[in-house]
Wavefront OBJ file of the C-alpha trace (Angstrom):
o trace
v 20.369 12.203 -2.994
v 16.866 12.065 -1.573
v 15.378 8.625 -2.293
v 11.775 9.897 -2.177
v 12.302 12.485 -4.913
v 11.235 11.322 -8.332
v 13.149 12.455 -11.402
v 11.332 14.799 -13.751
v 9.439 13.248 -16.648
v 10.238 14.802 -20.035
v 7.370 14.114 -22.425
v 8.057 15.091 -26.037
v 5.876 15.090 -29.106
v 7.170 13.537 -32.351
v 7.905 17.073 -33.569
v 10.317 17.657 -30.649
v 8.137 19.905 -28.527
v 7.644 19.337 -24.820
v 4.197 18.542 -23.469
v 2.941 19.996 -20.233
v 2.469 17.411 -17.456
v -1.090 16.348 -16.856
v -2.604 17.517 -13.567
v -3.120 14.738 -11.028
v -6.593 13.271 -10.915
v -8.640 14.039 -7.816
v -9.070 11.116 -5.459
v -12.324 9.337 -6.080
v -14.693 7.695 -3.672
v -12.987 4.307 -4.033
v -9.541 5.807 -3.353
v -10.747 7.496 -0.163
v -12.558 4.343 0.999
v -9.491 2.166 0.388
v -7.247 4.655 2.214
v -9.572 4.621 5.223
v -9.829 0.823 5.118
v -6.023 0.565 4.956
v -5.674 2.810 8.011
v -8.147 0.707 9.958
v -6.302 -2.461 8.899
v -3.024 -1.037 10.227
v -4.671 -0.239 13.579
v -6.145 -3.751 13.802
v -2.736 -5.275 13.000
v -1.076 -3.148 15.705
v -3.716 -4.177 18.261
v -3.299 -7.848 17.302
v 0.472 -7.509 17.726
v -0.054 -6.059 21.196
v -2.330 -8.947 22.120
v 0.274 -11.434 20.887
v 2.926 -9.776 23.074
v 0.578 -9.823 26.076
v -0.136 -13.510 25.445
v 3.571 -14.283 25.308
v 4.090 -12.429 28.581
v 1.335 -14.491 30.228
v 2.872 -17.678 28.823
v 6.281 -16.751 30.230
v 4.761 -16.006 33.646
v 2.826 -19.275 33.499
v 6.050 -21.184 32.892
v 8.359 -19.267 35.237
v 6.043 -18.939 38.242
v 5.761 -22.690 38.960
v 9.508 -23.018 38.387
v 10.131 -20.278 40.956
v 7.768 -21.901 43.460
v 9.459 -25.299 43.086
v 12.940 -23.757 43.431
v 11.844 -21.868 46.559
v 10.341 -25.041 48.045
v 13.569 -26.982 47.387
v 15.612 -24.205 49.015
v 13.283 -24.040 52.045
v 13.354 -27.828 52.428
v 17.152 -27.805 52.278
v 17.398 -25.158 55.018
v 14.783 -26.974 57.124
v 16.705 -30.257 56.797
v 20.008 -28.636 57.821
v 18.385 -26.978 60.849
v 16.798 -30.309 61.863
v 20.151 -32.115 61.652
v 21.820 -29.341 63.630
v 19.182 -29.625 66.406
v 19.688 -33.401 66.606
v 23.381 -32.915 67.298
v 22.348 -31.151 70.475
v 23.406 -27.584 70.070
v 22.460 -25.438 73.081
v 22.059 -22.254 71.096
v 19.859 -21.924 68.039
v 21.796 -23.112 65.039
v 22.820 -20.511 62.526
v 22.741 -21.008 58.825
v 25.799 -19.635 57.080
v 25.774 -18.404 53.546
v 29.190 -18.430 51.903
v 29.892 -16.406 48.764
v 33.101 -17.189 46.918
v 34.693 -14.578 44.691
v 37.083 -15.301 41.912
l 1 2 3 4 5 6 7 8 9 10 11 12 13 14 15 16 17 18 19 20 21 22 23 24 25 26 27 28 29 30 31 32 33 34 35 36 37 38 39 40 41 42 43 44 45 46 47 48 49 50 51 52 53 54 55 56 57 58 59 60 61 62 63 64 65 66 67 68 69 70 71 72 73 74 75 76 77 78 79 80 81 82 83 84 85 86 87 88 89 90 91 92 93 94 95 96 97 98 99 100 101 102 103 104
């Protein structure tokens, strides 16, 4: 059953005769103005929602970017420290850094 379909209205007189349905009233000036205002309000709400999402994206970048920079600096310092220790041991060839990946 279609949920948007309204059931028919049966309007009867006290004598048992059916009345004809009244024609719908034409939309007045206030109805048209409120419909236009409602459409503009929906557009403003959609634009505000987009700005909120953009603000959240900037907030996430603002939090994650410094975290990424600090993690990269810690990783670079770790590699630099290992290379420095390897040079102190007196290796004749340039020391190599090995990356080991374990699979389970």
